[in-house]
Backbone as CSV, one residue per row, in Angstrom:
resi,resn,N_x,N_y,N_z,CA_x,CA_y,CA_z,C_x,C_y,C_z
1,MET,110.133,10.528,-164.185,109.382,9.875,-165.122,110.408,9.498,-166.408
2,LYS,111.234,10.523,-166.743,112.074,10.205,-167.895,113.182,9.126,-167.563
3,LEU,113.709,9.162,-166.254,114.536,8.198,-165.893,114.035,6.805,-165.950
4,LEU,112.696,6.731,-165.458,112.037,5.470,-165.552,111.810,4.891,-167.107
5,ALA,111.461,5.953,-167.924,111.390,5.522,-169.167,112.791,4.967,-169.796
6,ILE,113.745,5.763,-169.480,115.148,5.318,-170.038,115.363,3.902,-169.577
7,PHE,115.259,3.535,-168.185,115.422,2.262,-167.719,114.771,1.125,-168.390
8,ILE,113.384,1.367,-168.473,112.549,0.519,-169.342,113.052,0.152,-170.793
9,TYR,113.378,1.274,-171.472,113.927,1.177,-172.695,115.123,0.404,-172.871
10,ILE,116.131,0.556,-171.892,117.318,-0.069,-171.863,117.021,-1.740,-171.562
11,ILE,116.183,-1.914,-170.616,115.856,-3.419,-170.236,115.149,-4.013,-171.467
12,CYS,114.192,-3.335,-172.141,113.524,-3.831,-173.257,114.400,-4.070,-174.399
13,SER,115.465,-3.319,-174.628,116.284,-3.491,-175.821,117.146,-4.750,-175.544
14,SER,117.491,-5.057,-174.379,118.395,-6.213,-174.097,117.530,-7.559,-174.064
15,ILE,116.262,-7.588,-174.281,115.573,-8.797,-174.348,115.346,-9.275,-175.640
16,SER,115.431,-10.621,-175.949,115.188,-11.160,-177.369,113.736,-11.564,-177.509
17,TYR,113.128,-11.041,-178.543,111.706,-11.337,-178.863,111.599,-12.210,-180.096
18,SER,110.442,-12.832,-180.337,110.289,-13.626,-181.468,110.025,-12.790,-182.785
19,GLN,109.267,-11.622,-182.666,108.957,-10.884,-183.778,108.878,-9.384,-183.356
20,THR,109.032,-8.459,-184.419,108.962,-7.092,-184.133,107.701,-6.411,-184.726
21,LEU,107.067,-5.758,-183.940,105.910,-4.953,-184.416,106.266,-3.420,-184.574
22,VAL,106.303,-2.965,-185.820,106.590,-1.474,-186.218,105.193,-0.616,-185.790
23,ILE,105.518,0.283,-184.933,104.284,1.103,-184.462,104.375,2.466,-184.656
24,GLY,103.397,3.227,-185.278,103.425,4.558,-185.575,102.791,5.293,-184.390
25,SER,103.364,6.430,-184.171,102.952,7.391,-183.069,103.256,8.704,-183.292
26,SER,102.566,9.632,-182.673,102.868,11.072,-183.055,104.181,11.520,-182.612
27,LYS,104.735,12.591,-183.048,105.932,13.090,-182.809,106.040,13.677,-181.337
28,TYR,104.893,14.294,-181.120,104.820,15.030,-179.701,103.438,15.229,-179.363
29,ASN,102.928,14.560,-178.217,101.544,14.822,-177.868,101.562,14.216,-176.384
30,PRO,102.146,14.979,-175.350,102.269,14.516,-174.028,100.875,14.880,-173.441
31,PRO,100.344,13.885,-172.492,101.238,12.920,-171.797,101.170,11.477,-172.486
32,PHE,100.689,11.529,-173.961,100.444,10.266,-174.560,101.903,9.736,-175.135
33,GLU,102.500,10.741,-175.936,103.639,10.161,-176.426,104.618,11.431,-176.580
34,SER,105.923,11.467,-176.290,107.109,12.238,-176.490,108.122,11.559,-176.898
35,TRP,109.203,12.228,-177.659,110.388,11.670,-178.055,111.488,12.289,-177.570
36,VAL,112.671,11.559,-177.253,113.894,12.277,-176.885,114.998,11.744,-178.148
37,ASN,115.710,12.774,-178.526,116.740,12.572,-179.525,117.787,13.422,-179.314
38,LYS,118.824,12.661,-178.734,120.039,13.203,-178.240,121.225,12.378,-178.582
39,GLU,122.108,12.678,-179.516,123.258,11.889,-180.034,122.823,10.443,-180.282
40,ASN,123.346,9.672,-179.381,123.011,8.176,-179.700,121.698,7.623,-178.757
41,LEU,121.062,8.563,-178.293,119.928,8.171,-177.458,118.595,8.698,-178.150
42,HIS,117.816,7.551,-178.501,116.596,7.980,-179.342,115.715,6.957,-178.827
43,TYR,114.511,7.541,-178.068,113.515,6.678,-177.489,112.279,7.478,-177.500
44,ALA,111.157,6.906,-177.222,109.857,7.422,-177.055,109.427,7.140,-175.710
45,TYR,108.458,7.946,-174.980,107.888,7.693,-173.769,106.674,8.307,-173.593
46,GLY,105.761,8.042,-172.673,104.389,8.513,-172.637,103.457,7.326,-172.165
47,TYR,102.207,7.753,-172.029,101.174,6.843,-171.601,100.970,5.676,-172.609
48,ASP,100.682,6.081,-173.956,100.522,5.298,-175.063,101.697,4.336,-175.324
49,ILE,102.930,4.879,-175.124,104.028,4.056,-175.329,104.308,3.031,-174.329
50,ASP,104.170,3.323,-173.002,104.250,2.290,-171.880,103.109,1.319,-172.058
51,PHE,102.068,1.708,-172.407,100.868,0.842,-172.532,101.125,-0.172,-173.698
52,MET,101.515,0.328,-174.894,101.771,-0.438,-176.085,103.044,-1.383,-175.766
53,ARG,104.104,-0.952,-174.960,105.290,-1.837,-174.675,104.829,-3.003,-173.911
54,GLU,103.900,-2.749,-172.804,103.295,-3.758,-172.056,102.670,-4.828,-172.931
55,ILE,101.819,-4.431,-173.846,101.247,-5.347,-174.805,102.154,-6.138,-175.570
56,CYS,103.165,-5.495,-176.177,104.129,-6.252,-176.938,104.987,-7.330,-176.032
57,ARG,105.207,-6.978,-174.721,106.038,-7.773,-173.892,105.131,-9.021,-173.607
58,ARG,103.958,-8.844,-173.422,103.127,-9.858,-173.138,102.869,-10.872,-174.338
59,LEU,102.901,-10.352,-175.530,102.682,-11.028,-176.822,104.089,-11.637,-177.349
60,ASP,105.173,-11.360,-176.684,106.450,-11.794,-177.062,106.792,-11.044,-178.335
61,TYR,106.601,-9.743,-178.526,106.905,-8.858,-179.623,107.830,-7.902,-179.262
62,ALA,108.839,-7.421,-179.939,109.612,-6.264,-179.801,108.726,-5.048,-180.371
63,CYS,108.817,-3.848,-179.749,108.239,-2.646,-180.094,109.235,-1.950,-180.836
64,GLU,108.877,-1.392,-182.055,109.691,-0.315,-182.759,108.942,0.701,-183.067
65,PHE,109.046,1.745,-182.323,108.166,3.036,-182.538,108.679,3.854,-183.549
66,LYS,107.949,4.394,-184.460,108.261,5.475,-185.409,107.335,6.568,-185.204
67,ALA,108.158,7.860,-185.336,107.298,8.998,-185.090,106.886,9.736,-186.421
68,TYR,105.679,10.169,-186.560,105.113,10.748,-187.692,104.303,11.947,-187.305
69,GLY,103.972,12.855,-188.214,102.877,13.873,-187.832,101.520,13.197,-187.791
70,PHE,100.874,13.801,-186.896,99.375,12.900,-186.673,98.774,12.567,-187.914
71,ASP,98.443,13.492,-188.918,97.795,13.229,-190.188,98.339,12.246,-191.166
72,GLU,99.793,11.977,-190.872,100.399,11.014,-191.625,100.206,9.529,-191.174
73,LEU,99.881,9.539,-189.882,99.644,8.005,-189.360,98.692,7.190,-190.099
74,PHE,97.611,7.681,-190.693,96.603,7.005,-191.443,97.140,6.553,-192.790
75,THR,97.882,7.316,-193.281,98.670,6.936,-194.488,99.595,5.943,-194.463
76,VAL,100.555,6.096,-193.563,101.499,4.909,-193.246,101.013,3.772,-192.870
77,LEU,100.038,3.714,-192.172,99.251,2.516,-191.747,98.653,1.778,-193.023
78,LYS,97.981,2.554,-193.864,97.440,2.107,-195.030,98.577,1.530,-196.053
79,GLU,99.509,2.138,-196.135,100.670,1.844,-196.945,101.469,0.668,-196.396
80,HIS,101.265,0.153,-195.162,101.894,-0.888,-194.428,103.227,-0.575,-194.261
81,LYS,103.530,0.674,-193.793,104.847,1.139,-193.513,105.006,0.844,-191.930
82,VAL,103.899,0.767,-191.301,103.807,0.304,-189.883,102.818,-0.764,-189.737
83,ASP,102.906,-1.612,-188.602,102.011,-2.566,-188.417,100.658,-2.202,-187.701
84,LEU,100.906,-1.212,-186.790,99.714,-0.457,-186.071,100.056,0.838,-185.655
85,VAL,98.955,1.583,-185.104,99.164,2.937,-184.790,98.551,3.000,-183.282
86,ILE,99.426,3.901,-182.490,98.732,4.163,-181.106,99.011,5.749,-180.906
87,SER,98.171,6.479,-180.714,98.385,8.034,-180.570,97.194,8.715,-180.191
88,SER,96.511,8.301,-179.126,95.236,8.861,-178.709,94.278,8.945,-179.953
89,ILE,94.162,7.742,-180.685,93.396,7.764,-181.777,91.856,7.488,-181.348
90,ILE,91.047,8.398,-181.780,89.658,8.339,-181.397,88.844,7.442,-182.494
91,VAL,88.216,6.302,-181.919,87.192,5.642,-182.721,86.039,6.261,-183.111
92,THR,85.918,6.460,-184.495,84.747,7.114,-185.092,84.072,6.318,-186.121
93,ASP,82.862,6.371,-186.513,82.144,5.572,-187.644,83.044,5.788,-188.949
94,SER,83.230,7.065,-189.356,84.081,7.132,-190.499,85.373,6.532,-190.538
95,ARG,86.157,6.462,-189.409,87.353,5.765,-189.297,87.208,4.206,-189.424
96,LYS,86.094,3.814,-188.812,85.904,2.271,-188.835,85.427,1.850,-190.264
97,MET,85.182,2.747,-191.218,84.938,2.161,-192.590,86.384,1.786,-193.227
98,HIS,87.536,2.310,-192.722,88.866,2.169,-193.507,89.840,1.417,-192.520
99,PHE,89.503,1.373,-191.156,90.591,0.820,-190.317,89.771,-0.083,-189.169
100,ALA,90.702,-0.827,-188.496,90.127,-1.875,-187.551,90.654,-1.193,-186.182
101,PHE,89.980,-1.466,-185.101,90.435,-0.737,-183.811,90.367,-1.951,-182.696
102,SER,91.181,-1.812,-181.881,91.215,-2.638,-180.575,90.190,-2.105,-179.639
103,LEU,89.951,-2.861,-178.552,89.175,-2.272,-177.540,89.485,-1.005,-177.037
104,PRO,88.565,-0.070,-176.799,89.134,1.286,-176.298,89.840,1.108,-174.952
105,TYR,90.951,1.936,-174.850,91.779,1.786,-173.571,91.594,2.999,-172.729
106,LEU,90.872,4.124,-173.283,90.572,5.216,-172.404,89.221,5.906,-173.077
107,GLU,88.596,6.676,-172.269,87.459,7.426,-172.931,88.254,8.619,-173.566
108,SER,87.345,9.076,-174.789,88.002,10.114,-175.529,87.180,11.269,-175.339
109,ASN,87.651,12.470,-174.936,87.112,13.615,-174.649,87.772,14.829,-175.201
110,ALA,87.137,15.801,-175.643,87.589,17.044,-176.228,87.778,18.217,-175.106
111,GLN,88.759,19.136,-175.369,88.756,20.168,-174.235,89.178,21.333,-174.904
112,TYR,88.605,22.539,-174.774,89.008,23.743,-175.106,90.143,24.273,-174.202
113,ILE,91.024,25.041,-174.729,92.178,25.749,-174.001,92.434,27.138,-174.649
114,ALA,92.606,28.134,-173.786,93.006,29.386,-174.090,94.084,29.935,-173.304
115,SER,94.602,31.115,-173.795,95.716,31.780,-172.931,94.964,32.270,-171.682
116,ALA,95.789,32.240,-170.616,95.286,32.568,-169.154,94.703,34.111,-169.328
117,ASN,95.332,34.923,-170.045,94.741,36.283,-169.986,93.707,36.414,-171.044
118,SER,93.189,35.446,-171.713,92.041,35.649,-172.668,90.874,35.994,-171.952
119,PRO,89.944,36.847,-172.550,88.645,37.121,-172.003,87.668,36.087,-172.118
120,ILE,87.931,35.083,-172.909,87.197,33.855,-173.135,87.185,33.147,-171.871
121,ALA,86.031,32.909,-171.161,86.159,32.262,-169.950,85.154,31.063,-169.777
122,LYS,84.136,30.934,-170.743,83.258,29.776,-170.855,82.993,29.533,-172.213
123,MET,82.149,28.335,-172.463,81.903,27.842,-173.779,81.148,28.988,-174.532
124,MET,80.244,29.546,-173.972,79.432,30.620,-174.641,80.188,31.724,-175.262
125,ASP,81.429,31.917,-174.744,82.244,32.987,-175.261,82.763,32.591,-176.478
126,ILE,82.869,31.352,-176.938,83.742,30.903,-178.064,82.601,30.890,-179.324
127,HIS,82.399,32.208,-179.734,81.487,32.527,-180.819,82.225,33.379,-181.787
128,ASP,82.003,33.070,-183.006,82.737,33.941,-184.017,84.308,34.209,-183.885
129,LYS,84.947,32.972,-183.198,86.402,33.038,-183.090,87.148,32.164,-184.009
130,LYS,88.510,32.285,-183.800,89.382,31.375,-184.536,89.791,30.174,-183.693
131,VAL,89.462,28.838,-184.047,89.737,27.848,-183.291,90.897,27.036,-183.873
132,GLY,91.825,26.786,-183.033,92.909,25.875,-183.617,92.703,24.442,-183.300
133,ALA,92.938,23.529,-184.256,92.745,22.129,-184.205,93.764,21.378,-184.807
134,ARG,94.220,20.172,-184.418,95.145,19.477,-185.090,94.751,18.709,-186.389
135,LEU,95.460,18.775,-187.374,95.127,18.087,-188.697,94.928,16.563,-188.503
136,GLY,93.929,16.220,-188.883,93.640,14.743,-188.909,92.686,14.291,-187.763
137,THR,92.495,15.174,-186.834,91.667,14.806,-185.635,90.159,15.219,-185.897
138,PRO,89.112,14.783,-185.297,87.910,15.077,-185.521,87.467,16.396,-184.833
139,TYR,88.373,17.126,-184.113,88.115,18.120,-183.260,87.624,19.396,-183.952
140,GLY,88.088,19.575,-185.106,87.602,20.769,-185.978,86.023,20.732,-186.160
141,GLN,85.649,19.415,-186.647,84.047,19.248,-186.966,83.389,19.317,-185.643
142,LEU,83.887,18.839,-184.399,83.257,19.075,-183.270,82.947,20.567,-182.815
143,ALA,84.069,21.304,-183.063,84.072,22.665,-182.753,82.936,23.363,-183.564
144,LYS,82.799,22.986,-184.824,81.594,23.685,-185.502,80.309,23.197,-185.062
145,ILE,80.303,22.056,-184.469,78.895,21.767,-183.844,78.494,22.353,-182.600
146,VAL,79.574,22.579,-181.597,79.140,22.911,-180.214,79.260,24.242,-180.067
147,THR,80.061,25.058,-180.934,80.199,26.547,-180.857,80.026,27.076,-182.289
148,ARG,79.207,28.278,-182.409,78.777,28.828,-183.608,79.827,29.713,-184.310
149,ASP,79.656,29.684,-185.741,80.382,30.729,-186.547,81.682,30.829,-186.269
150,ASN,82.466,29.861,-186.078,83.802,29.951,-185.872,84.726,29.528,-186.992
151,THR,85.796,30.039,-187.053,86.834,29.846,-188.217,87.815,28.672,-187.664
152,ILE,87.717,27.537,-188.421,88.652,26.472,-187.733,90.052,26.583,-188.472
153,VAL,91.078,26.704,-187.794,92.474,26.598,-188.410,93.121,25.365,-188.044
154,PHE,93.541,24.707,-189.048,94.245,23.347,-188.801,95.822,23.500,-188.597
155,TYR,96.457,22.666,-187.722,97.898,22.720,-187.598,98.275,21.391,-187.619
156,ASP,99.598,21.169,-188.038,100.306,19.941,-188.108,100.532,19.242,-186.695
157,SER,100.757,20.091,-185.814,101.262,19.473,-184.464,100.907,20.307,-183.275
158,ILE,100.950,19.721,-182.048,100.544,20.492,-180.938,101.277,21.553,-180.704
159,GLU,102.700,21.423,-180.971,103.461,22.778,-180.765,102.950,23.822,-181.638
160,ASP,102.639,23.659,-182.893,102.184,24.758,-183.757,100.898,25.194,-183.244
161,MET,100.064,24.477,-182.754,98.832,25.018,-182.077,99.045,25.950,-180.981
162,PHE,99.859,25.604,-180.073,100.197,26.453,-178.887,101.076,27.695,-179.288
163,LEU,101.800,27.733,-180.192,102.575,28.760,-180.847,101.591,29.819,-181.454
164,ALA,100.598,29.287,-182.160,99.583,30.138,-182.560,98.695,30.707,-181.663
165,LEU,98.437,29.959,-180.735,97.633,30.595,-179.382,98.478,31.612,-178.761
166,LYS,99.890,31.490,-178.496,100.648,32.495,-177.874,100.781,33.657,-178.889
167,GLU,100.652,33.414,-180.120,101.083,34.618,-180.921,99.637,35.251,-181.398
168,ASN,98.528,34.827,-180.825,97.216,35.232,-181.024,96.630,35.154,-182.290
169,LYS,97.133,34.199,-182.994,96.711,33.700,-184.433,95.387,32.952,-184.294
170,VAL,95.121,32.395,-183.216,93.839,31.864,-182.872,93.486,32.181,-181.437
171,ASP,92.136,32.115,-181.209,91.564,32.589,-179.878,91.552,31.492,-178.817
172,VAL,91.203,30.239,-179.247,91.243,29.049,-178.591,91.794,27.964,-179.426
173,CYS,92.119,26.863,-178.687,92.559,25.624,-179.288,91.477,24.454,-178.818
174,ILE,91.214,23.414,-179.530,90.488,22.269,-179.104,91.435,21.054,-179.345
175,MET,91.474,20.078,-178.340,92.222,18.979,-178.420,91.829,17.793,-177.391
176,ASP,92.725,16.869,-177.236,92.402,15.771,-176.296,92.273,16.496,-175.068
177,TYR,91.417,16.003,-174.245,91.210,16.602,-172.764,92.603,16.433,-171.966
178,GLU,93.184,15.132,-172.166,94.434,14.913,-171.372,95.431,15.780,-171.724
179,THR,95.641,16.093,-173.110,96.598,16.894,-173.737,96.503,18.393,-173.021
180,ALA,95.331,18.809,-173.210,95.011,20.210,-172.657,95.117,20.350,-171.195
181,LYS,94.730,19.444,-170.346,95.191,19.341,-169.022,96.489,19.337,-168.558
182,ASN,97.254,18.514,-169.379,98.727,18.491,-169.215,99.400,19.843,-169.441
183,TRP,99.142,20.585,-170.498,99.657,21.846,-170.884,99.301,22.815,-169.855
184,ALA,98.067,22.870,-169.389,97.539,23.853,-168.447,98.397,23.722,-167.148
185,ALA,98.406,22.444,-166.640,99.010,22.139,-165.418,100.595,22.378,-165.427
186,LEU,101.251,22.136,-166.559,102.638,22.364,-166.686,102.946,23.814,-166.915
187,ASN,101.972,24.659,-167.358,102.184,26.079,-167.747,101.231,26.953,-166.890
188,ALA,101.167,26.683,-165.704,100.171,27.543,-164.964,100.378,28.986,-165.096
189,GLY,99.365,29.904,-165.112,99.299,31.208,-165.347,99.678,31.506,-166.991
190,ILE,99.748,30.719,-167.700,99.974,30.813,-169.153,98.758,30.436,-169.964
191,TYR,98.230,29.218,-169.702,96.951,28.615,-170.324,95.990,28.249,-169.303
192,LYS,94.645,28.243,-169.751,93.585,27.916,-168.958,92.738,26.947,-169.659
193,LEU,91.955,26.061,-169.089,90.964,25.248,-169.679,89.647,26.179,-169.796
194,VAL,89.037,25.867,-170.817,87.680,26.659,-170.985,86.675,25.717,-171.152
195,GLY,85.655,25.793,-170.194,84.496,24.896,-170.236,84.855,23.520,-169.747
196,LYS,83.774,22.635,-169.778,83.925,21.233,-169.434,84.465,20.320,-170.652
197,LYS,85.005,19.205,-170.204,85.329,18.124,-171.393,84.262,17.776,-172.178
198,LEU,84.309,17.521,-173.418,83.172,17.199,-174.281,83.496,15.712,-174.778
199,PRO,82.511,14.835,-174.530,82.646,13.540,-175.035,82.687,13.429,-176.516
200,ILE,83.463,12.545,-177.188,83.761,12.464,-178.592,84.127,11.094,-178.990
201,GLY,83.521,10.464,-179.987,83.865,9.211,-180.486,83.577,8.161,-179.300
202,GLU,84.111,6.944,-179.596,83.924,5.740,-178.833,85.180,5.355,-178.022
203,GLY,86.020,6.357,-177.862,87.347,6.055,-176.886,88.447,5.979,-177.774
204,TYR,89.637,6.057,-177.010,90.917,5.979,-177.701,91.203,4.424,-177.911
205,ALA,91.659,3.969,-179.053,91.998,2.700,-179.345,93.201,2.513,-180.268
206,ILE,93.855,1.372,-180.177,94.886,0.996,-181.159,94.254,0.843,-182.574
207,MET,94.960,1.453,-183.668,94.430,1.268,-184.907,95.327,0.236,-185.792
208,LEU,94.623,-0.536,-186.559,95.156,-1.560,-187.305,94.457,-1.424,-188.817
209,ASN,95.087,-2.192,-189.687,94.331,-2.393,-190.971,93.311,-3.281,-190.862
210,LEU,92.286,-3.320,-191.670,91.102,-4.104,-191.582,91.383,-5.665,-191.705
211,GLY,92.546,-5.925,-192.238,92.707,-7.522,-192.494,93.574,-8.099,-191.322
212,GLN,93.775,-7.227,-190.314,94.715,-7.731,-189.076,93.702,-8.343,-188.090
213,GLN,92.920,-9.250,-188.389,91.937,-9.604,-187.367,92.617,-10.481,-186.264
214,ASN,93.650,-11.402,-186.561,94.499,-12.099,-185.684,95.084,-11.380,-184.821
215,LEU,95.876,-10.286,-185.027,96.593,-9.217,-184.300,95.700,-8.475,-183.340
216,LYS,94.606,-8.196,-183.812,93.648,-7.425,-183.201,92.963,-8.240,-181.939
217,GLU,92.814,-9.425,-182.256,92.139,-10.287,-181.215,93.304,-10.575,-180.107
218,LYS,94.407,-10.783,-180.502,95.575,-10.925,-179.569,95.758,-9.711,-178.607
219,ILE,95.802,-8.478,-179.192,95.758,-7.374,-178.433,94.500,-7.138,-177.550
220,ASN,93.442,-7.413,-177.974,92.207,-7.300,-177.278,92.330,-8.206,-176.068
221,ARG,92.747,-9.346,-176.180,92.821,-10.287,-174.987,93.832,-9.808,-173.973
222,THR,95.014,-9.256,-174.490,95.972,-8.691,-173.637,95.402,-7.352,-172.794
223,ILE,94.699,-6.540,-173.513,94.059,-5.487,-172.822,93.287,-5.942,-171.708
224,LEU,92.425,-6.847,-171.977,91.515,-7.490,-170.792,92.328,-8.086,-169.710
225,GLU,93.407,-8.556,-170.057,94.058,-9.395,-169.106,95.036,-8.116,-168.168
226,MET,95.134,-7.137,-168.820,95.803,-6.053,-168.124,94.885,-5.228,-167.210
227,GLU,93.659,-5.223,-167.735,92.520,-4.658,-166.730,92.380,-5.482,-165.567
228,GLU,92.448,-6.811,-165.776,91.966,-7.762,-164.672,93.127,-7.809,-163.591
229,ASP,94.336,-7.640,-164.080,95.494,-7.957,-163.040,96.054,-6.715,-162.605
230,GLY,95.463,-5.513,-162.898,95.726,-4.202,-162.191,96.986,-3.498,-163.136
231,THR,97.460,-4.065,-164.050,98.475,-3.223,-164.785,98.050,-2.134,-165.491
232,PHE,96.829,-2.229,-166.014,96.046,-1.252,-166.830,96.138,0.181,-165.837
233,LEU,95.810,-0.082,-164.601,95.518,0.956,-163.653,96.894,1.485,-163.197
234,ARG,97.872,0.682,-163.043,99.341,1.121,-162.666,99.815,1.928,-163.641
235,ILE,99.763,1.693,-165.042,100.371,2.483,-166.025,99.540,3.929,-166.024
236,TYR,98.249,3.731,-166.050,97.492,4.928,-166.032,97.775,5.952,-164.918
237,SER,98.058,5.486,-163.718,98.282,6.260,-162.518,99.571,7.013,-162.654
238,GLN,100.365,6.515,-163.493,101.734,7.132,-163.687,101.630,8.401,-164.561
239,TYR,100.492,8.619,-165.175,100.338,9.927,-166.006,99.266,10.704,-165.900
240,PHE,98.174,10.122,-165.251,97.050,10.841,-165.088,96.464,10.948,-163.550
């Protein structure tokens, strides 16, 4: 997968585009986005990255990705330091008051994850526990609703959340279903999923500023085209 991402990166870098889109994404949130920084090699890869690169290609834009902490993404977009954001952003009513969103490109679901040796085995066990959630996401609020009397501890990054879980600073974490599933699969015997996935929000979508109606419409048309011609499914099947 990494070799494929490098190949795509090199090819895309050699093509001339009419305009550049500066795109904000998380520093690390596999399988949605990850970054490689080695000497002269600096590139992003993951589902969101490949999905956005295909949209840019079809719209004759060059993609320039910039990595931020998840909670920073909303600020840098508001301050026009980036043109848009893609980072498994969940569409919610409160976010729609401040930002515009493309058509959803995936369902959004939450998932609890715990250490494999944890006594927590089901949702009912998550009571009066410390729950880790990523800062800027709606998962802390969801955790308060679905499980009772918990203390929510917010972390800046996915890595910090799993480190806290490893060091028993939290009992469970709640995050994107795809992220939790990815970590559990890659770390068999270390982490386990707890309970079923929980629907949240209106799906993952590309986030823009409210005044970017023209760009939003272009992106929406492209998403529909990708669905119709099978590209959407092809990219999806590479990661999920």
